[in-house]
C-alpha positions in Angstrom: 14.9 30.5 -6.5 14.2 32.1 -10.0 14.4 28.5 -11.4 11.3 26.7 -9.9 13.0 23.3 -10.3 15.7 24.4 -7.8 13.2 25.3 -5.1 12.8 22.4 -2.6 11.2 24.4 0.2 7.7 23.1 -0.5 5.4 21.8 -3.2 6.4 21.8 -6.8 5.8 25.1 -8.6 4.2 23.6 -11.7 2.6 26.8 -13.0 6.1 28.4 -13.2 8.1 25.5 -14.7 9.0 26.2 -18.3 11.0 24.1 -20.8 13.9 26.5 -20.6 14.2 25.9 -16.8 14.9 22.2 -17.2 18.4 21.9 -18.6 20.0 24.6 -16.4 18.4 23.1 -13.3 19.6 19.6 -14.0 23.1 20.7 -15.0 23.4 22.6 -11.7 22.1 19.7 -9.6 24.3 17.2 -11.4 27.4 19.4 -10.8 26.4 19.9 -7.1 25.9 16.1 -6.7 29.2 15.3 -8.2 30.9 17.6 -5.8 29.2 16.1 -2.8 30.0 12.6 -4.0 33.6 13.5 -4.7 33.9 14.8 -1.1 32.3 11.6 0.2 34.5 9.2 -1.7 37.8 11.1 -0.9 37.1 11.8 2.8 39.8 10.0 4.7 37.7 9.7 7.9 35.9 6.6 9.0 32.6 6.4 7.1 29.5 6.9 9.3 25.9 7.4 8.6 26.0 11.1 9.3 29.3 12.0 7.6 29.1 9.6 4.6 25.6 8.3 3.8 23.4 11.3 4.7 25.2 14.0 2.6 24.9 11.7 -0.5 21.2 11.0 0.2 20.5 14.7 0.6 22.1 15.6 -2.7 20.5 12.7 -4.6 17.0 13.6 -3.3 17.2 17.1 -4.7 18.1 15.7 -8.1 15.4 13.0 -7.9 12.7 15.6 -7.0 13.6 17.9 -9.8 13.9 15.2 -12.4 10.7 13.6 -11.0 8.8 16.8 -11.8 10.1 16.9 -15.3 9.3 13.2 -15.8 5.8 13.7 -14.4 5.1 16.6 -16.7 6.4 14.6 -19.7 3.9 11.9 -18.8 0.8 14.0 -18.2 1.4 17.1 -20.3 3.5 15.8 -23.2 4.4 18.2 -26.0 7.0 18.1 -28.8 9.0 20.8 -27.0 8.9 19.2 -23.6 9.7 15.7 -25.1 12.7 17.2 -26.8 14.1 18.7 -23.6 13.3 15.6 -21.6 15.0 13.3 -24.1 18.0 15.6 -24.4 18.6 15.4 -20.6 17.8 11.8 -20.2 21.3 10.5 -21.1 23.0 12.8 -18.6 20.6 11.6 -15.8 21.1 8.0 -16.8 24.8 8.3 -16.9 25.0 9.9 -13.5 23.1 7.2 -11.8 24.9 4.4 -13.7 28.3 5.9 -12.7 27.1 6.3 -9.1 26.2 2.6 -9.0 29.6 1.7 -10.3 31.7 3.9 -8.0 34.1 1.5 -6.4 35.3 4.0 -3.8 31.8 4.5 -2.6 31.2 0.8 -2.6 34.2 0.2 -0.5 33.1 2.8 2.0 29.7 1.2 2.3 31.4 -2.2 2.9 33.5 -0.5 5.7 30.4 1.0 7.3 28.7 -2.4 7.1 31.6 -4.1 8.9 32.0 -1.3 11.5 30.8 -1.2 15.1 28.6 1.7 14.3 26.5 -0.5 12.0 25.5 -2.6 14.9 24.1 0.5 16.7 22.1 1.8 13.7 18.3 1.4 13.7 16.9 -1.4 11.5 15.8 0.9 8.7 19.3 2.3 8.2 20.8 -1.2 8.3 18.4 -2.2 5.6 19.4 0.8 3.5 23.1 -0.1 3.7 22.4 -3.7 2.8 20.3 -2.6 -0.1 23.0 -0.2 -1.3 25.7 -3.0 -1.2 23.3 -5.2 -3.3 22.6 -2.4 -5.7 26.3 -1.6 -6.2 26.9 -5.2 -7.2 23.9 -5.1 -9.6 25.1 -1.8 -10.9 28.4 -3.2 -12.0 30.7 -1.8 -9.3 32.8 -4.9 -9.1 33.3 -5.1 -12.9 36.7 -4.5 -14.5 37.1 -1.1 -16.1 36.4 -2.1 -19.7 33.2 -4.0 -18.7 32.1 -1.1 -16.5 32.3 1.2 -19.5 30.2 -1.3 -21.6 27.7 -1.7 -18.8 27.3 2.1 -18.6 26.8 2.3 -22.4 24.1 -0.3 -22.1 22.2 1.6 -19.4 22.3 4.7 -21.4 21.0 3.0 -24.5 18.3 1.2 -22.6 17.1 4.4 -21.1 16.8 6.0 -24.5 15.0 3.0 -26.0 12.5 2.9 -23.2 11.7 6.6 -23.7 11.4 6.1 -27.4 9.1 3.1 -26.9 6.8 5.2 -24.7 6.8 8.1 -27.1 6.0 5.9 -30.1 3.0 4.4 -28.2 1.7 7.7 -27.1 2.1 9.1 -30.7 0.3 6.1 -32.2 -2.5 6.4 -29.7 -3.0 10.1 -30.3 -2.6 9.8 -34.1 -5.6 7.6 -34.7 -9.2 8.9 -34.8 -12.3 7.8 -36.6 -15.1 10.1 -37.7 -18.6 8.5 -38.0 -21.3 10.6 -39.6 -24.0 8.0 -40.0 -26.3 7.7 -36.9 -27.1 4.1 -37.6 -23.4 3.2 -37.3 -23.2 4.3 -33.7 -26.2 2.4 -32.5 -25.8 0.9 -29.1 -23.1 3.3 -27.9 -24.2 5.0 -24.6 -25.4 8.6 -24.9 -22.7 10.1 -22.7 -20.0 8.5 -24.8 -21.7 9.8 -28.0 -21.9 13.3 -26.4 -18.2 13.3 -25.7 -17.5 12.0 -29.2 -19.6 14.7 -30.8 -17.8 17.4 -28.8 -14.5 16.0 -30.0 -15.8 16.1 -33.6 -16.9 19.7 -33.2 -13.5 20.7 -31.8 -12.1 19.5 -35.1 -14.7 21.3 -37.1 -16.2 18.0 -38.2 -19.8 16.6 -38.3 -20.8 13.4 -36.5 -18.8 11.6 -33.8 -15.0 11.3 -33.3 -13.7 8.2 -31.7 -10.1 7.7 -30.5 -7.9 5.0 -29.0 -8.0 6.6 -25.5 -9.8 4.3 -23.1 -12.9 6.4 -22.4 -13.6 6.5 -26.1 -12.3 3.1 -27.2 -13.7 0.8 -24.5 -17.4 1.8 -24.8 -17.2 1.3 -28.5 -15.9 -2.3 -28.0 -18.5 -3.0 -25.4 -21.6 -1.4 -26.8 -21.4 -0.7 -30.5 -23.8 -2.9 -32.5 -21.9 -2.1 -35.6 -19.4 -5.0 -36.0 -17.4 -3.2 -38.7 -16.9 -0.3 -36.4 -15.7 -2.6 -33.6 -13.3 -4.3 -36.0 -11.9 -1.0 -37.2 -11.2 0.2 -33.7 -9.8 -3.1 -32.6 -7.4 -3.3 -35.5 -6.2 0.2 -34.8 -5.7 -0.4 -31.1 -4.1 -3.9 -31.5 -1.5 -2.6 -34.0 -0.4 0.6 -32.4 3.3 1.3 -32.8 3.7 -1.6 -35.2 4.4 -2.2 -38.8 0.6 -2.2 -39.3 0.1 1.2 -37.7 -1.5 2.4 -40.8 -3.2 5.7 -40.0 -0.3 7.3 -38.2 2.0 6.4 -41.1 5.0 7.4 -39.0 6.9 4.1 -39.4 7.5 4.1 -35.6 7.5 0.4 -35.1 8.3 -0.7 -31.6 9.3 -4.2 -32.5 13.0 -3.3 -33.4 13.1 -1.5 -30.0 11.8 -4.6 -28.2 14.5 -6.8 -29.8 17.2 -4.4 -29.0 16.0 -3.9 -25.4 16.0 -7.7 -24.8 19.4 -8.0 -26.4 20.9 -5.3 -24.2 19.3 -6.6 -21.0 20.7 -10.0 -21.6 24.1 -8.6 -22.3 24.0 -6.6 -19.1 23.0 -9.7 -17.1 25.9 -11.6 -18.6 28.4 -8.9 -17.7 27.2 -9.2 -14.1 27.7 -12.9 -14.1 24.0 -13.9 -14.4 22.6 -16.3 -17.0 19.6 -14.1 -17.7 18.1 -10.7 -17.0 15.3 -12.4 -15.1 17.8 -13.5 -12.5 19.0 -9.9 -12.2 15.5 -8.6 -11.8 14.6 -11.2 -9.1 17.7 -10.3 -7.0 15.5 -7.5 -5.6 12.2 -9.4 -5.3 10.5 -11.9 -3.0 10.6 -14.7 -5.6 13.8 -16.7 -5.5 14.2 -17.7 -9.1 12.6 -17.6 -12.6 11.8 -21.3 -12.2 9.8 -20.6 -9.1 7.9 -17.8 -10.8 7.1 -20.0 -13.9 6.0 -22.8 -11.6 3.7 -20.3 -9.7 2.2 -19.0 -12.9 1.6 -22.4 -14.4 0.0 -23.6 -11.2 -2.4 -20.7 -11.4 -3.0 -21.4 -15.1 -3.9 -25.0 -14.3 -6.5 -23.8 -11.8 -7.9 -21.1 -14.1 -8.0 -22.9 -17.5 -11.1 -25.1 -16.9 -13.0 -22.0 -15.8 -11.7 -20.0 -18.8 -12.8 -22.8 -21.2 -16.3 -22.7 -19.7 -16.3 -18.9 -20.0 -15.4 -19.0 -23.6 -17.9 -21.8 -24.4 -20.7 -19.7 -22.8 -19.7 -16.8 -25.0 -19.7 -18.8 -28.2 -23.1 -20.4 -27.5 -24.7 -17.0 -26.5 -23.2 -15.3 -29.6 -24.6 -18.0 -31.9 -28.0 -18.4 -30.3 -28.8 -14.8 -29.4 -26.6 -12.6 -31.6 -26.4 -14.7 -34.8 -22.6 -14.6 -34.7 -21.4 -18.0 -36.0 -17.8 -17.0 -35.3 -16.5 -15.1 -32.3 -13.8 -12.7 -33.4 -11.5 -10.7 -31.1 -13.5 -7.5 -31.7 -16.7 -9.3 -30.6 -15.5 -10.5 -27.2 -16.2 -7.3 -25.2 -19.5 -6.8 -27.0 -20.8 -10.3 -26.5 -19.5 -10.4 -22.9 -21.5 -7.3 -22.1 -24.7 -8.7 -23.8 -24.3 -12.0 -21.9 -23.7 -10.2 -18.6 -26.9 -8.1 -19.2 -28.9 -11.2 -19.9 -27.5 -13.5 -17.2 -27.4 -10.9 -14.4 -30.0 -8.4 -15.7 -27.8 -5.3 -15.5 -25.2 -3.5 -17.6 -22.0 -1.6 -16.8 -23.8 1.5 -18.2 -26.7 1.1 -15.7 -24.3 0.8 -12.8 -22.2 3.7 -14.0 -25.1 6.1 -13.3 -24.7 5.5 -9.6 -21.0 6.5 -9.5 -20.5 10.2 -9.9 -17.1 11.4 -9.1 -17.9 13.4 -5.9 -19.7 10.4 -4.3 -17.0 8.0 -5.3 -14.2 10.1 -3.8 -16.2 10.8 -0.6 -16.9 7.1 -0.2 -13.3 6.0 -0.8 -12.0 8.6 1.6 -14.5 7.5 4.2 -13.3 3.9 4.0 -9.6 4.8 4.7 -10.5 7.4 7.3 -12.3 4.7 9.3 -9.6 2.1 8.7 -6.6 4.2 9.6 -7.9 7.0 11.8 -7.1 9.8 9.3 -8.9 12.7 7.8 -8.7 13.7 4.1 -9.7 17.2 2.9 -9.5 19.0 -0.4 -7.4 22.1 -0.6 -9.4 25.2 -1.5 -8.4 27.8 -4.1 -7.2 30.3 -1.5 -4.0 28.3 -1.0 -2.9 28.8 -4.6 -1.4 25.3 -4.9 0.1 25.1 -8.4 -1.1 22.2 -10.5 -0.2 21.2 -14.1 -3.8 21.3 -15.4 -7.0 22.9 -14.3 -8.7 19.5 -13.7 -6.1 18.4 -11.1 -7.2 18.4 -7.5 -5.1 18.5 -4.3 -5.7 16.9 -0.9 -4.3 16.9 2.6 -4.2 13.9 5.0 -4.3 14.6 8.8 -3.9 12.0 11.5 -6.1 11.6 14.6 -4.1 14.4 16.4 -4.8 16.7 13.4 -1.2 16.6 12.3 -0.5 16.9 8.6 1.0 13.6 7.5 0.6 13.5 3.7 -0.7 15.3 0.6 -1.6 14.1 -2.9 -2.5 15.4 -6.4 -5.4 13.7 -8.2 -5.5 13.8 -12.0 -8.5 11.7 -13.0 -9.4 12.4 -16.6 -8.0 11.3 -20.0 -6.8 14.0 -22.4 -4.6 14.2 -25.4 -0.8 14.1 -24.7 -1.3 12.3 -21.4 0.1 8.8 -21.1 -2.5 6.1 -20.9 -3.2 3.9 -17.9 -3.3 4.7 -14.2 -0.4 5.0 -11.8 0.9 6.4 -8.5 4.2 8.2 -8.3 6.0 10.0 -5.5 6.6 13.7 -5.6 8.1 14.0 -2.1 9.0 11.2 0.2 8.8 11.2 4.0 12.1 11.6 5.8 13.8 13.1 8.8 15.6 16.4 8.1 18.3 17.7 10.4 17.8 21.3 11.4 20.3 24.1 11.7 20.6 23.8 15.5 22.1 20.8 17.2 19.5 18.1 17.8 16.8 19.9 15.8 14.9 17.7 13.4 11.8 18.0 11.3 9.8 15.5 9.3 9.3 16.0 5.5 5.7 15.5 4.6 5.2 12.9 1.8 3.4 13.9 -1.4 2.1 11.6 -4.2 0.8 11.9 -7.7 -2.3 9.8 -8.4 -3.1 9.6 -12.1 -5.9 7.9 -14.0 -7.5 8.2 -17.5 -11.3 8.3 -16.9 -14.0 10.1 -18.7 -14.2 13.8 -17.9 -17.4 15.7 -17.1 -19.4 16.3 -20.2 -21.9 19.0 -21.2 -25.3 17.7 -22.0 -27.9 20.1 -23.3 -25.7 23.0 -22.3 -25.3 21.7 -18.7 -22.1 20.2 -17.4 -22.7 16.8 -15.9 -20.2 15.4 -13.4 -17.9 12.6 -14.4 -19.4 9.2 -14.1 -17.2 6.1 -13.4 -17.8 2.5 -14.3 -17.4 0.1 -11.4 -14.2 -1.1 -13.1 -12.9 2.4 -13.0 -13.9 2.7 -9.3 -11.7 -0.4 -8.7 -8.8 1.2 -10.6 -9.1 4.3 -8.4 -9.1 2.3 -5.2 -6.1 0.4 -6.5 -4.0 3.5 -7.2 -5.1 5.0 -3.9 -3.8 1.9 -2.2 -0.4 2.6 -3.7 -0.8 6.2 -2.6 -1.5 5.2 1.0 1.6 3.0 1.0 3.6 6.0 0.2 1.7 8.5 2.3 1.1 6.7 5.6 4.6 5.4 6.1 6.2 6.2 9.4 9.7 5.4 8.3 12.0 8.5 8.4 14.9 7.3 6.3 14.5 8.0 2.6 15.8 4.7 1.1 13.1 2.6 2.8 10.3 5.1 3.4 7.0 4.5 1.8 7.3 2.2 -1.2 11.1 2.7 -1.4 12.9 -0.5 -0.8 9.8 -2.7 -1.0 10.3 -5.8 -3.1 8.7 -5.1 -6.5 6.6 -8.3 -6.3 5.1 -7.1 -3.0 4.5 -3.5 -4.0 1.1 -4.3 -5.4 -0.1 -5.7 -2.0 -1.6 -2.5 -0.6 -3.2 -1.5 -4.0 -4.8 -4.8 -4.7 -5.9 -5.1 -1.1 -7.9 -1.8 -1.5 -9.8 -3.3 -4.5 -11.7 -5.7 -2.2 -13.7 -2.9 -0.6 -15.3 -2.1 -4.0 -17.3 -5.4 -3.5 -18.7 -4.6 -0.1 -22.3 -3.5 0.3 -21.5 -1.3 3.3 -18.9 0.5 1.3 -20.9 0.9 -2.0 -24.1 1.9 -0.2 -22.3 4.9 1.2 -20.5 6.0 -2.0 -23.2 5.9 -4.7 -25.8 8.5 -5.8 -27.7 8.2 -9.0 -26.8 11.1 -11.3 -30.5 11.9 -12.0 -32.6 10.6 -9.0 -30.0 10.9 -6.3 -30.8 7.4 -5.0 -28.1 5.1 -3.7 -27.3 1.9 -5.4 -30.2 -0.5 -4.9 -29.4 -3.6 -2.9 -30.9 -5.8 -5.7 -28.5 -4.3 -8.3 -25.6 -4.8 -5.9 -26.5 -8.4 -5.5 -26.5 -8.8 -9.3 -23.1 -7.2 -9.4 -21.8 -9.6 -6.7 -23.2 -12.6 -8.6 -21.4 -11.3 -11.7 -18.2 -10.5 -9.8 -16.4 -13.6 -11.1 -18.0 -13.4 -14.5 -15.2 -14.5 -16.9 -12.7 -14.6 -14.0 -11.1 -17.6 -15.7 -10.5 -15.7 -18.9 -9.3 -12.7 -17.1 -6.8 -14.6 -15.0 -5.4 -16.5 -18.0 -4.9 -13.3 -19.8 -2.8 -11.9 -17.0 -0.9 -15.2 -16.7 -0.2 -15.1 -20.5 1.3 -11.6 -20.2 3.4 -12.6 -17.1 4.7 -15.8 -18.8 5.6 -13.7 -21.9 7.5 -11.2 -19.8 9.3 -13.9 -17.8 10.3 -16.1 -20.8 11.4 -13.0 -22.7 13.9 -12.2 -20.0 14.8 -15.7 -19.0 15.2 -18.2 -21.8 14.4 -16.3 -24.9 17.4 -15.8 -27.2 17.3 -12.5 -29.1 19.4 -13.9 -31.9 17.8 -17.4 -31.8 15.5 -19.1 -34.2 12.3 -17.7 -32.8 10.9 -14.2 -32.9 9.3 -12.5 -30.0 5.9 -13.1 -31.6 6.6 -16.8 -32.2 7.6 -17.1 -28.5 4.3 -15.4 -27.5 2.4 -17.8 -29.9 4.0 -20.8 -28.1 2.9 -19.4 -24.7 -0.6 -18.8 -26.0 -0.8 -22.3 -27.3 0.0 -23.6 -23.9 -2.2 -21.5 -21.6 -4.6 -19.3 -23.6 -8.1 -20.3 -24.7 -8.6 -17.1 -26.7 -6.0 -16.7 -29.5 -5.9 -13.1 -30.9 -5.7 -12.6 -34.7 -2.3 -12.9 -36.4 -2.1 -9.1 -36.9 -2.3 -8.4 -33.1 0.9 -6.8 -31.9 0.4 -6.8 -28.2 4.1 -6.7 -27.3 4.5 -3.3 -29.2 2.3 -1.7 -26.6 3.4 -3.6 -23.5 4.8 -0.5 -21.8 4.9 -2.1 -18.4 7.9 -4.2 -19.3 9.5 -2.2 -22.1 9.0 1.3 -20.8 8.2 0.8 -17.2 9.6 -0.9 -14.1 8.0 -4.4 -14.6 10.7 -6.1 -16.7 10.8 -9.8 -15.5 8.3 -8.6 -12.9 4.9 -8.5 -14.4 4.1 -11.7 -12.5 4.1 -9.4 -9.5 0.4 -8.6 -10.0 -0.6 -12.2 -9.5 2.1 -12.8 -6.8 0.9 -9.8 -4.8 -2.7 -10.7 -5.4 -2.1 -13.8 -3.4 -0.8 -11.6 -0.6 -3.6 -9.1 -0.9 -6.4 -11.7 -1.0 -4.9 -13.5 2.0 -4.5 -10.2 3.9 -8.0 -9.1 3.2 -9.3 -12.5 4.4 -8.3 -11.3 7.9 -10.7 -8.4 7.6 -13.4 -10.9 6.5 -12.6 -13.1 9.6 -13.0 -10.1 11.9 -16.0 -8.6 10.2 -18.6 -8.9 12.9 -19.1 -5.2 12.7 -18.3 -5.0 9.0 -15.0 -5.3 7.0 -14.2 -1.6 7.5 -12.8 -2.6 10.8 -10.7 0.0 12.6 -8.9 -2.5 14.8 -7.8 -4.7 11.9 -7.1 -1.6 9.8 -4.8 -0.3 12.5 -3.0 -3.6 12.5 -2.6 -3.4 8.7 -1.3 0.1 9.0 1.2 -0.8 11.7 2.6 -3.9 10.0 2.3 -3.2 6.3 1.8 0.4 5.3 3.8 2.2 8.1 6.9 0.1 7.8 7.5 0.7 4.1 10.7 -1.1 2.9 12.4 -1.1 6.3 12.0 -4.9 6.5 11.3 -7.7 4.0 7.8 -7.9 2.7 7.5 -11.5 3.9 8.4 -10.4 7.5 5.7 -7.6 7.2 3.1 -10.0 5.9 3.8 -12.6 8.6 3.7 -9.9 11.3 0.2 -8.9 10.0 -1.3 -12.3 9.2 0.5 -14.5 11.7 1.7 -16.9 9.0 3.1 -17.1 5.5 0.7 -16.4 2.6 -1.6 -19.1 1.2 -3.2 -19.4 -2.3 -6.6 -20.3 -1.1 -8.0 -16.8 -0.6 -7.1 -15.7 -4.1 -8.8 -18.7 -5.7 -11.9 -18.2 -3.5 -12.1 -14.5 -4.4 -12.0 -15.5 -8.0 -14.8 -18.1 -7.7 -12.4 -21.1 -8.2 -12.6 -24.1 -6.0 -9.8 -24.7 -3.5 -8.2 -28.2 -3.8 
């Protein structure tokens, strides 16, 4: 076990992993996997779960866990050296999985197993895995003739490389930009804690004044609070043009638009090789939605509901900007600023005021309390005596125990933004729950699932020489609850077969159900009252302030919904009916979508697609609509908690039902089956519209 990436006996050994470990570990695991697969494909016996499926699953899990650790470090501790090693190994990993998905001998064995008598005796989870495998072999090109298989493999390798390059370019562009302000008058309006952090950044660069960056904890408060319109415009231009031809400060020439065009071209070619008309159809083959047309109809129906509300939202902003702020035009860099001023006047509170009630320790304790009551679990932070290895000193580690005090899950929590850490927030699996056969006949153990929960919030900051705890905005609290919902989906599964355990095998457009479901608790008085503590006075959130927040909950909900619909329509059209070599560019297509559904049109220099990592460097290609699709599911599911809320929405009985029918079953059955089992009927749109303050008709 001298190479920590080859040790699967417990938690990852992050403190010991060095760049020189990566290539030898992956080469060894790839060689081992190929041996296992060769034995599986050439074994002349009748394929069974134990003799055929399980050995391949075991080998692939080892590779997945090792590569997962490397990928995670590349996302949260990126460095030129690590990036070089990661990108050097990426083609071999991509090739292995692409070849595996095209292996006709394995495909035939799965078909034989599917048609065998043993299949009928298998538990539902294993049947679902076999059916998923057969589907994925077809989508992986297993049935293609040899020459088309080779081309399909080349496409997968190039797509993998392009997605990594897209992500690297975006991270580099985000890190490259900074703005030093020395004039105190120019930073008027920006909150004191943000200025303190900016000043410390400047000092670390041996500069005077304040240093602002494009990382969210720095960028967003400037856009919301800076009275200096020129400063807001500078920051907006830098953010909106990252990894584009206008990325002026970085000067690297790393424009993501050529990558976007090539990615769309290759995805379309791959779809055509498989016999589909578009990549969107390939993507939807593994989702709840039946067709691109159904998705587009769903999005436009939502847009029709939201647009009148969005127009009223925008008109209110324009009138307020003109009457109160003397802004005769409302530019893109004014929107967040004017919105915050309007919210303060209309509801008599600000995000900054609310933020003082959400110190990190109180938020975590409150969030854990909610899920402990809902699901009968207990969450505890690991103390230093256990010597759990993390990738950064700020990372925390937690255990989850059930009502019988059995360890059922563990997770890492990496909350703060820092250089060389990918932006955004996400959950990823480190280890997945599954059954492991022991050395002795009949002996089995359960592998405990482990998750990574990653955010990019403001870190604790030293004020007057004293370190103050991290403070979260209410929006950040919602993000944290969202990611924890994903984590619970992974950690509270009771499925013991890897392929459908946790979030594995869950349709992508349903995977956001547990995460968006958790967001609802952030708007409940009983929840917030127990998770707030003013950073100076220690008082809990006043009921009067909460009532103001609740009244403001749907402030600009029309604008926010249309924005998400705009992104989802762009994604779906880009992968459905956009022609990479046609008359229109990607930006022209986006302009057409905006002219149809948007009420706020960004400036012509805005290059949003160049930073749309969800679809060009993540797993949401032709799937971004999933956020709205799953929001229908989550709002409808949460309405059952509202209906049974005689003793409060944190209802253990309904929570147990949600655990049993949604979280625990993972991907072992279709998401629609799980939803109906919980709700007693198919999902309805009404709850989503009601939660967003839109009339139901």
